[in-house]
C-alpha atoms as a printed R data frame, in Angstrom:
    type eleno elety resid chain resno      x       y        z
1   ATOM     1    CA   MET     A     1 39.886  90.703 -116.400
2   ATOM     2    CA   ILE     A     2 42.030  93.436 -119.212
3   ATOM     3    CA   HIS     A     3 45.704  93.670 -119.246
4   ATOM     4    CA   PHE     A     4 47.549  95.736 -121.126
5   ATOM     5    CA   GLU     A     5 50.964  93.752 -122.435
6   ATOM     6    CA   TRP     A     6 52.811  97.249 -123.653
7   ATOM     7    CA   PRO     A     7 51.275 100.263 -121.754
8   ATOM     8    CA   TRP     A     8 54.354 102.348 -122.705
9   ATOM     9    CA   MET     A     9 53.151 102.628 -126.418
10  ATOM    10    CA   LEU     A    10 50.500 105.109 -124.898
11  ATOM    11    CA   LEU     A    11 53.630 107.483 -124.737
12  ATOM    12    CA   VAL     A    12 53.556 108.539 -128.410
13  ATOM    13    CA   LEU     A    13 49.915 109.287 -127.869
14  ATOM    14    CA   PRO     A    14 50.861 112.828 -128.580
15  ATOM    15    CA   LEU     A    15 52.959 112.461 -131.673
16  ATOM    16    CA   PRO     A    16 50.507 113.533 -134.581
17  ATOM    17    CA   TRP     A    17 50.522 116.976 -132.818
18  ATOM    18    CA   LEU     A    18 53.765 117.200 -132.224
19  ATOM    19    CA   LEU     A    19 55.072 116.857 -136.006
20  ATOM    20    CA   ALA     A    20 52.179 119.265 -137.274
21  ATOM    21    CA   ARG     A    21 53.597 121.834 -134.815
22  ATOM    22    CA   MET     A    22 57.218 120.773 -135.458
23  ATOM    23    CA   MET     A    23 57.361 120.350 -139.241
24  ATOM    24    CA   PRO     A    24 56.010 122.477 -141.950
25  ATOM    25    CA   PRO     A    25 54.543 121.388 -144.971
26  ATOM    26    CA   ALA     A    26 56.549 119.845 -147.428
27  ATOM    27    CA   ARG     A    27 57.146 122.000 -150.237
28  ATOM    28    CA   PRO     A    28 58.830 121.219 -153.616
29  ATOM    29    CA   GLN     A    29 62.737 123.278 -154.389
30  ATOM    30    CA   GLY     A    30 64.016 124.085 -157.358
31  ATOM    31    CA   ALA     A    31 65.386 121.038 -159.190
32  ATOM    32    CA   ALA     A    32 63.972 118.600 -156.522
33  ATOM    33    CA   LEU     A    33 61.265 115.980 -157.413
34  ATOM    34    CA   PHE     A    34 57.975 116.976 -157.391
35  ATOM    35    CA   LEU     A    35 54.843 114.976 -155.947
36  ATOM    36    CA   PRO     A    36 51.765 116.820 -157.064
37  ATOM    37    CA   PHE     A    37 50.544 115.137 -153.851
38  ATOM    38    CA   ALA     A    38 52.962 116.636 -151.718
39  ATOM    39    CA   ASP     A    39 50.767 119.285 -150.155
40  ATOM    40    CA   ALA     A    40 47.766 116.810 -149.623
41  ATOM    41    CA   VAL     A    41 50.513 114.598 -147.643
42  ATOM    42    CA   ALA     A    42 51.374 117.902 -145.262
43  ATOM    43    CA   GLY     A    43 47.983 118.446 -144.765
44  ATOM    44    CA   ALA     A    44 47.533 114.998 -143.186
45  ATOM    45    CA   ALA     A    45 49.717 116.159 -141.106
46  ATOM    46    CA   ALA     A    46 49.103 119.411 -140.291
47  ATOM    47    CA   PRO     A    47 45.531 120.034 -140.542
48  ATOM    48    CA   GLU     A    48 44.455 123.297 -139.572
49  ATOM    49    CA   ALA     A    49 47.271 124.255 -142.141
50  ATOM    50    CA   HIS     A    50 44.559 123.147 -145.330
51  ATOM    51    CA   GLY     A    51 41.618 123.864 -143.569
52  ATOM    52    CA   LEU     A    52 40.634 120.171 -142.901
53  ATOM    53    CA   SER     A    53 36.746 119.714 -141.973
54  ATOM    54    CA   ARG     A    54 36.129 118.450 -138.394
55  ATOM    55    CA   ALA     A    55 34.897 115.234 -139.713
56  ATOM    56    CA   ARG     A    56 38.170 114.501 -141.076
57  ATOM    57    CA   LYS     A    57 39.791 115.299 -137.810
58  ATOM    58    CA   VAL     A    58 37.351 113.646 -136.193
59  ATOM    59    CA   LEU     A    59 38.290 110.000 -138.324
60  ATOM    60    CA   PHE     A    60 41.913 110.695 -138.165
61  ATOM    61    CA   ALA     A    61 42.224 111.090 -134.327
62  ATOM    62    CA   LEU     A    62 39.994 107.892 -133.855
63  ATOM    63    CA   ILE     A    63 42.336 106.146 -135.700
64  ATOM    64    CA   TRP     A    64 45.433 107.119 -134.177
65  ATOM    65    CA   LEU     A    65 43.636 105.888 -130.971
66  ATOM    66    CA   LEU     A    66 42.660 102.706 -132.678
67  ATOM    67    CA   LEU     A    67 46.384 102.215 -133.864
68  ATOM    68    CA   LEU     A    68 47.496 102.961 -130.060
69  ATOM    69    CA   LEU     A    69 44.649 100.526 -128.425
70  ATOM    70    CA   ALA     A    70 46.468  97.997 -130.811
71  ATOM    71    CA   ALA     A    71 49.750  99.096 -129.780
72  ATOM    72    CA   VAL     A    72 49.432  98.179 -125.946
73  ATOM    73    CA   ARG     A    73 48.007  94.780 -126.451
74  ATOM    74    CA   PRO     A    74 44.923  94.603 -125.233
75  ATOM    75    CA   GLN     A    75 44.523  91.208 -123.382
76  ATOM    76    CA   TRP     A    76 41.622  89.329 -121.480
77  ATOM    77    CA   LEU     A    77 43.351  87.394 -118.538
78  ATOM    78    CA   GLY     A    78 41.165  84.305 -117.672
79  ATOM    79    CA   ASP     A    79 40.929  82.680 -114.265
80  ATOM    80    CA   PRO     A    80 44.473  80.694 -113.293
81  ATOM    81    CA   LEU     A    81 44.840  77.029 -113.801
82  ATOM    82    CA   PRO     A    82 47.130  74.558 -112.251
83  ATOM    83    CA   VAL     A    83 49.958  73.866 -114.820
84  ATOM    84    CA   PRO     A    84 51.522  70.040 -114.311
85  ATOM    85    CA   THR     A    85 55.468  69.891 -113.949
86  ATOM    86    CA   THR     A    86 57.408  67.106 -114.321
87  ATOM    87    CA   GLY     A    87 59.990  66.609 -111.120
88  ATOM    88    CA   ARG     A    88 61.419  63.289 -110.408
89  ATOM    89    CA   ARG     A    89 59.902  60.066 -112.188
90  ATOM    90    CA   LEU     A    90 59.073  58.004 -108.654
91  ATOM    91    CA   LEU     A    91 57.251  54.729 -108.988
92  ATOM    92    CA   LEU     A    92 56.414  52.341 -105.988
93  ATOM    93    CA   ALA     A    93 56.367  48.926 -106.317
94  ATOM    94    CA   VAL     A    94 54.623  47.428 -103.641
95  ATOM    95    CA   ASP     A    95 55.060  43.757 -101.943
96  ATOM    96    CA   VAL     A    96 50.999  42.134 -101.653
97  ATOM    97    CA   SER     A    97 51.543  39.016 -101.370
98  ATOM    98    CA   GLY     A    98 49.590  36.610  -98.866
99  ATOM    99    CA   SER     A    99 51.926  37.582  -96.362
100 ATOM   100    CA   MET     A   100 50.838  41.240  -96.239
101 ATOM   101    CA   SER     A   101 47.747  40.253  -94.787
102 ATOM   102    CA   THR     A   102 49.348  40.081  -91.313
103 ATOM   103    CA   GLN     A   103 48.153  41.595  -88.583
104 ATOM   104    CA   ASP     A   104 51.537  42.676  -86.382
105 ATOM   105    CA   MET     A   105 51.628  46.991  -87.420
106 ATOM   106    CA   ALA     A   106 48.574  48.556  -85.836
107 ATOM   107    CA   GLY     A   107 45.946  46.565  -83.947
108 ATOM   108    CA   ASN     A   108 43.598  44.790  -86.344
109 ATOM   109    CA   ALA     A   109 45.024  46.613  -89.524
110 ATOM   110    CA   ASN     A   110 46.773  44.222  -91.864
111 ATOM   111    CA   ARG     A   111 50.023  45.386  -92.941
112 ATOM   112    CA   LEU     A   112 48.845  45.819  -96.602
113 ATOM   113    CA   GLN     A   113 46.060  47.962  -95.301
114 ATOM   114    CA   VAL     A   114 48.899  50.074  -93.110
115 ATOM   115    CA   VAL     A   115 51.060  50.790  -96.306
116 ATOM   116    CA   GLN     A   116 48.014  52.041  -97.846
117 ATOM   117    CA   LYS     A   117 47.363  54.380  -95.307
118 ATOM   118    CA   VAL     A   118 50.758  56.072  -95.030
119 ATOM   119    CA   ALA     A   119 52.164  55.499  -98.681
120 ATOM   120    CA   GLY     A   120 48.792  57.494  -99.647
121 ATOM   121    CA   ASP     A   121 49.876  60.170  -97.466
122 ATOM   122    CA   PHE     A   122 53.131  59.962  -99.260
123 ATOM   123    CA   ILE     A   123 51.773  60.461 -102.428
124 ATOM   124    CA   ARG     A   124 49.845  63.090 -101.771
125 ATOM   125    CA   ARG     A   125 53.007  65.062 -100.660
126 ATOM   126    CA   ARG     A   126 54.595  64.503 -104.457
127 ATOM   127    CA   SER     A   127 53.052  67.205 -105.892
128 ATOM   128    CA   GLY     A   128 55.049  68.330 -108.799
129 ATOM   129    CA   ASP     A   129 56.550  64.813 -109.551
130 ATOM   130    CA   GLN     A   130 55.401  61.553 -111.772
131 ATOM   131    CA   VAL     A   131 53.895  59.132 -109.926
132 ATOM   132    CA   GLY     A   132 53.168  55.224 -110.594
133 ATOM   133    CA   LEU     A   133 52.537  52.229 -108.988
134 ATOM   134    CA   ILE     A   134 53.465  48.452 -109.348
135 ATOM   135    CA   LEU     A   135 51.670  45.504 -107.397
136 ATOM   136    CA   PHE     A   136 54.023  42.668 -107.124
137 ATOM   137    CA   GLY     A   137 53.578  39.152 -106.168
138 ATOM   138    CA   THR     A   138 54.016  36.103 -107.696
139 ATOM   139    CA   GLN     A   139 54.272  38.400 -110.912
140 ATOM   140    CA   PRO     A   140 54.633  42.219 -110.838
141 ATOM   141    CA   TYR     A   141 51.901  44.273 -112.671
142 ATOM   142    CA   LEU     A   142 51.673  48.372 -113.529
143 ATOM   143    CA   GLN     A   143 48.690  49.215 -111.514
144 ATOM   144    CA   ALA     A   144 49.560  53.091 -112.058
145 ATOM   145    CA   PRO     A   145 51.593  54.495 -115.362
146 ATOM   146    CA   LEU     A   146 53.930  57.598 -114.172
147 ATOM   147    CA   THR     A   147 51.672  60.660 -114.304
148 ATOM   148    CA   PRO     A   148 51.179  64.054 -112.555
149 ATOM   149    CA   ASP     A   149 47.767  62.806 -111.361
150 ATOM   150    CA   LEU     A   150 48.541  61.777 -107.769
151 ATOM   151    CA   ASN     A   151 44.558  61.366 -107.002
152 ATOM   152    CA   THR     A   152 44.480  58.288 -108.855
153 ATOM   153    CA   VAL     A   153 47.590  56.869 -108.281
154 ATOM   154    CA   GLY     A   154 46.144  57.034 -104.620
155 ATOM   155    CA   LYS     A   155 42.950  55.547 -105.296
156 ATOM   156    CA   PHE     A   156 44.825  52.653 -107.225
157 ATOM   157    CA   LEU     A   157 46.372  52.153 -104.246
158 ATOM   158    CA   ASN     A   158 43.770  52.116 -101.870
159 ATOM   159    CA   GLU     A   159 42.184  49.472 -104.444
160 ATOM   160    CA   ALA     A   160 44.959  47.107 -103.874
161 ATOM   161    CA   MET     A   161 44.446  43.708 -102.475
162 ATOM   162    CA   VAL     A   162 46.266  41.362 -100.989
163 ATOM   163    CA   GLY     A   163 46.991  38.483 -103.036
164 ATOM   164    CA   ILE     A   164 45.712  40.205 -106.053
165 ATOM   165    CA   ALA     A   165 49.409  39.432 -107.868
166 ATOM   166    CA   GLY     A   166 49.602  36.050 -106.126
167 ATOM   167    CA   GLN     A   167 51.038  34.614 -102.866
168 ATOM   168    CA   GLN     A   168 54.634  34.145 -103.095
169 ATOM   169    CA   THR     A   169 57.027  37.338 -103.516
170 ATOM   170    CA   ALA     A   170 59.001  38.479 -106.887
171 ATOM   171    CA   ILE     A   171 61.081  40.891 -105.785
172 ATOM   172    CA   GLY     A   172 63.664  41.228 -108.858
173 ATOM   173    CA   ASP     A   173 61.122  41.305 -111.511
174 ATOM   174    CA   ALA     A   174 59.261  44.179 -109.850
175 ATOM   175    CA   ILE     A   175 62.622  45.779 -110.157
176 ATOM   176    CA   GLY     A   176 62.788  44.809 -114.568
177 ATOM   177    CA   LEU     A   177 59.526  45.931 -114.674
178 ATOM   178    CA   ALA     A   178 60.386  49.756 -113.263
179 ATOM   179    CA   LEU     A   179 63.479  49.438 -114.896
180 ATOM   180    CA   LYS     A   180 61.455  49.017 -117.785
181 ATOM   181    CA   ARG     A   181 58.682  51.163 -117.452
182 ATOM   182    CA   LEU     A   182 61.328  54.085 -116.684
183 ATOM   183    CA   ARG     A   183 63.101  53.241 -120.035
184 ATOM   184    CA   ASP     A   184 60.005  53.444 -122.305
185 ATOM   185    CA   ASP     A   185 58.850  56.905 -120.313
186 ATOM   186    CA   THR     A   186 62.535  58.235 -121.138
187 ATOM   187    CA   ASP     A   187 62.243  57.139 -125.101
188 ATOM   188    CA   LYS     A   188 58.738  58.395 -125.605
189 ATOM   189    CA   ALA     A   189 58.721  61.463 -123.868
190 ATOM   190    CA   GLY     A   190 62.304  62.476 -123.938
191 ATOM   191    CA   HIS     A   191 62.366  62.953 -119.856
192 ATOM   192    CA   LYS     A   192 65.501  63.147 -118.549
193 ATOM   193    CA   GLY     A   193 65.017  63.472 -114.664
194 ATOM   194    CA   GLU     A   194 65.647  61.581 -111.957
195 ATOM   195    CA   MET     A   195 64.815  57.878 -111.672
196 ATOM   196    CA   VAL     A   196 63.069  56.969 -108.337
197 ATOM   197    CA   LEU     A   197 61.887  53.370 -107.021
198 ATOM   198    CA   ILE     A   198 60.657  53.058 -103.424
199 ATOM   199    CA   LEU     A   199 59.948  49.281 -102.955
200 ATOM   200    CA   LEU     A   200 58.550  47.922 -100.226
201 ATOM   201    CA   THR     A   201 58.467  44.018  -98.742
202 ATOM   202    CA   ASP     A   202 57.797  42.051  -95.793
203 ATOM   203    CA   GLY     A   203 59.197  38.923  -97.902
204 ATOM   204    CA   SER     A   204 62.308  37.350  -99.374
205 ATOM   205    CA   SER     A   205 62.144  36.634 -102.758
206 ATOM   206    CA   ASN     A   206 61.026  33.252 -103.820
207 ATOM   207    CA   ALA     A   207 59.550  33.575 -107.376
208 ATOM   208    CA   GLY     A   208 60.060  35.474 -110.786
209 ATOM   209    CA   ALA     A   209 63.067  34.989 -113.413
210 ATOM   210    CA   MET     A   210 65.269  37.946 -112.635
211 ATOM   211    CA   PRO     A   211 67.284  37.399 -109.420
212 ATOM   212    CA   PRO     A   212 66.974  40.853 -107.594
213 ATOM   213    CA   GLN     A   213 70.651  41.111 -107.111
214 ATOM   214    CA   GLU     A   214 70.714  41.222 -110.956
215 ATOM   215    CA   ALA     A   215 68.385  43.313 -111.223
216 ATOM   216    CA   ALA     A   216 69.889  45.524 -108.993
217 ATOM   217    CA   LYS     A   217 72.916  45.514 -111.280
218 ATOM   218    CA   MET     A   218 70.893  46.693 -114.122
219 ATOM   219    CA   ALA     A   219 69.247  49.490 -112.507
220 ATOM   220    CA   ALA     A   220 72.158  50.723 -111.115
221 ATOM   221    CA   THR     A   221 73.518  51.033 -114.550
222 ATOM   222    CA   ALA     A   222 70.824  52.607 -115.880
223 ATOM   223    CA   GLY     A   223 70.955  55.203 -112.960
224 ATOM   224    CA   LEU     A   224 67.640  54.104 -110.910
225 ATOM   225    CA   ARG     A   225 68.220  54.863 -107.650
226 ATOM   226    CA   ILE     A   226 66.179  52.280 -105.341
227 ATOM   227    CA   TYR     A   227 65.068  52.922 -101.958
228 ATOM   228    CA   THR     A   228 63.772  49.277 -100.076
229 ATOM   229    CA   ILE     A   229 61.724  48.831  -97.072
230 ATOM   230    CA   GLY     A   230 60.653  46.406  -95.002
231 ATOM   231    CA   VAL     A   231 57.799  45.904  -93.571
232 ATOM   232    CA   GLY     A   232 56.422  43.600  -90.413
233 ATOM   233    CA   SER     A   233 57.490  43.624  -86.420
234 ATOM   234    CA   ASN     A   234 60.760  41.956  -85.129
235 ATOM   235    CA   ASP     A   235 60.493  38.501  -84.357
236 ATOM   236    CA   GLN     A   236 58.503  37.710  -80.786
237 ATOM   237    CA   THR     A   237 57.276  34.450  -79.414
238 ATOM   238    CA   GLY     A   238 53.662  33.952  -78.915
239 ATOM   239    CA   PHE     A   239 51.657  31.350  -77.020
240 ATOM   240    CA   PHE     A   240 52.775  27.782  -77.333
241 ATOM   241    CA   GLY     A   241 56.570  29.344  -78.931
242 ATOM   242    CA   MET     A   242 54.731  30.361  -81.574
243 ATOM   243    CA   SER     A   243 56.509  32.982  -83.873
244 ATOM   244    CA   VAL     A   244 54.179  36.293  -84.787
245 ATOM   245    CA   GLY     A   245 57.344  38.454  -86.237
246 ATOM   246    CA   ASN     A   246 58.110  38.946  -89.669
247 ATOM   247    CA   SER     A   247 61.196  35.759  -89.738
248 ATOM   248    CA   ASP     A   248 60.635  35.731  -93.802
249 ATOM   249    CA   LEU     A   249 62.111  39.027  -94.309
250 ATOM   250    CA   ASP     A   250 65.099  39.063  -96.273
251 ATOM   251    CA   GLU     A   251 67.466  42.200  -95.266
252 ATOM   252    CA   ASP     A   252 70.548  41.221  -96.669
253 ATOM   253    CA   THR     A   253 68.826  41.408 -100.171
254 ATOM   254    CA   LEU     A   254 67.575  44.775  -99.734
255 ATOM   255    CA   LYS     A   255 70.185  46.217  -98.284
256 ATOM   256    CA   PHE     A   256 72.198  45.097 -101.232
257 ATOM   257    CA   ILE     A   257 69.750  46.522 -103.684
258 ATOM   258    CA   ALA     A   258 69.588  49.779 -102.011
259 ATOM   259    CA   LYS     A   259 73.282  50.477 -101.871
260 ATOM   260    CA   THR     A   260 73.780  48.699 -105.205
261 ATOM   261    CA   THR     A   261 71.988  51.706 -106.496
262 ATOM   262    CA   GLY     A   262 72.415  54.608 -104.265
263 ATOM   263    CA   GLY     A   263 69.577  54.480 -101.887
264 ATOM   264    CA   GLU     A   264 69.155  53.322  -98.379
265 ATOM   265    CA   TYR     A   265 67.071  50.423  -96.445
266 ATOM   266    CA   PHE     A   266 64.867  51.396  -94.141
267 ATOM   267    CA   ARG     A   267 63.213  48.800  -91.586
268 ATOM   268    CA   ALA     A   268 59.351  49.509  -90.464
269 ATOM   269    CA   THR     A   269 57.994  47.230  -87.895
270 ATOM   270    CA   ASP     A   270 54.788  49.703  -86.451
271 ATOM   271    CA   VAL     A   271 52.851  52.717  -88.404
272 ATOM   272    CA   LYS     A   272 55.171  55.204  -86.793
273 ATOM   273    CA   ASN     A   273 58.162  53.873  -88.090
274 ATOM   274    CA   LEU     A   274 56.652  53.651  -91.879
275 ATOM   275    CA   GLU     A   275 55.440  57.324  -91.854
276 ATOM   276    CA   LYS     A   276 59.167  58.233  -90.256
277 ATOM   277    CA   VAL     A   277 60.715  56.509  -93.172
278 ATOM   278    CA   TYR     A   278 58.237  57.991  -95.718
279 ATOM   279    CA   ALA     A   279 59.175  61.334  -94.041
280 ATOM   280    CA   ARG     A   280 62.865  60.582  -94.733
281 ATOM   281    CA   ILE     A   281 62.624  59.849  -98.389
282 ATOM   282    CA   ASP     A   282 60.846  62.959  -98.755
283 ATOM   283    CA   GLN     A   283 63.670  64.706  -96.978
284 ATOM   284    CA   LEU     A   284 66.280  62.686  -99.263
285 ATOM   285    CA   GLU     A   285 64.163  62.773 -102.267
286 ATOM   286    CA   PRO     A   286 62.592  66.036 -102.267
287 ATOM   287    CA   SER     A   287 59.975  67.265 -105.124
288 ATOM   288    CA   ASP     A   288 61.807  69.236 -108.070
289 ATOM   289    CA   ALA     A   289 59.079  71.013 -109.185
290 ATOM   290    CA   ARG     A   290 56.533  73.521 -107.241
291 ATOM   291    CA   GLN     A   291 52.982  73.645 -108.113
292 ATOM   292    CA   GLN     A   292 52.849  76.096 -111.521
293 ATOM   293    CA   TRP     A   293 49.602  78.211 -112.247
294 ATOM   294    CA   TYR     A   294 48.627  79.661 -115.834
295 ATOM   295    CA   ARG     A   295 46.657  82.661 -116.696
296 ATOM   296    CA   PRO     A   296 44.980  81.249 -120.194
297 ATOM   297    CA   ARG     A   297 45.401  85.005 -122.467
298 ATOM   298    CA   ASP     A   298 43.035  85.732 -125.192
299 ATOM   299    CA   GLU     A   299 44.318  88.625 -127.143
300 ATOM   300    CA   TRP     A   300 42.689  91.662 -128.404
301 ATOM   301    CA   PHE     A   301 44.590  93.803 -130.137
302 ATOM   302    CA   PRO     A   302 43.519  92.595 -133.645
303 ATOM   303    CA   TRP     A   303 40.100  94.194 -133.243
304 ATOM   304    CA   PRO     A   304 41.348  97.731 -133.183
305 ATOM   305    CA   LEU     A   305 43.762  96.935 -135.666
306 ATOM   306    CA   GLY     A   306 41.247  95.838 -137.808
307 ATOM   307    CA   ALA     A   307 39.268  98.850 -137.152
308 ATOM   308    CA   ALA     A   308 41.547 101.311 -137.877
309 ATOM   309    CA   LEU     A   309 42.200  99.465 -141.745
310 ATOM   310    CA   LEU     A   310 38.422  99.385 -142.203
311 ATOM   311    CA   LEU     A   311 38.238 103.350 -141.242
312 ATOM   312    CA   SER     A   312 41.438 104.171 -143.293
313 ATOM   313    CA   LEU     A   313 39.957 103.244 -146.378
314 ATOM   314    CA   PRO     A   314 37.456 106.189 -146.241
315 ATOM   315    CA   ALA     A   315 39.722 108.129 -145.256
316 ATOM   316    CA   VAL     A   316 42.137 107.486 -148.066
317 ATOM   317    CA   LEU     A   317 39.324 107.942 -150.372
318 ATOM   318    CA   TRP     A   318 38.742 111.242 -148.933
319 ATOM   319    CA   SER     A   319 41.877 112.693 -149.179
320 ATOM   320    CA   THR     A   320 42.155 110.988 -153.262
321 ATOM   321    CA   ARG     A   321 39.380 113.125 -154.096
322 ATOM   322    CA   LYS     A   322 40.506 115.782 -153.023
323 ATOM   323    CA   TRP     A   323 44.042 115.811 -154.266
324 ATOM   324    CA   SER     A   324 41.948 114.878 -157.592
């Protein structure tokens, strides 16, 4: 659609007519500086006083209208386009160790499948944030860097498999990798927004070079806030006295990490509890940036301005011949 940025410039449309009515032709008087072409200049302002031809009147009027058209800044507005906005920088660290294959949270679905469904919904709600994904087991891996492309992050989460990063659990190294990526992002892009890590696991740290407690202290110093989630059903005794619940979860360490960094610890034993956990994190860490839209603009004022300049050339030559 066509849009005029400065429509108020049309108020000067009658200016030449007003000048012609209100200003008499300039006449040299006495010792004043004599300009031999003064009458011709005055004639441009008051064409009727010098009997300008109809063609010259039309030419001057056309030049004036073109100048006004350029002054109102005509623009062509394209279709609205979404603008990537950055709110919080949010990393999800998801445990994919061997114990995540346990089916104790939702029927035949294992723990990782439950997390993929619930955390995937959480990712799609983070419009305006940059979200990244870390998968960790024996070692942590950056599966998706920080990006506003939430669909891609959700796709990478859905493609995760149990054991892809090893069978053990390196919580401290996962925090260390998240801290490194957020620092690198700050140094390269200059981002200074909120830094948040949501770490989900069903076990205790039994691998990696960095103890979780030390990693938490480093994260607190860097301003990284960590929310920890422990998943898996409560301990229950099944047939023949066998434990079918989650007896490996180190809640004390997860609580220490959350408290040290200013976050919170959550316990999720089934699908509904996990959904409530992510809904609570949504409340604690609301998205800072709402989706914004931008309409591309194509400036059209150079065209009438150029046409006015081209037409002014014959107008000047015409007047010069008359003066000569």
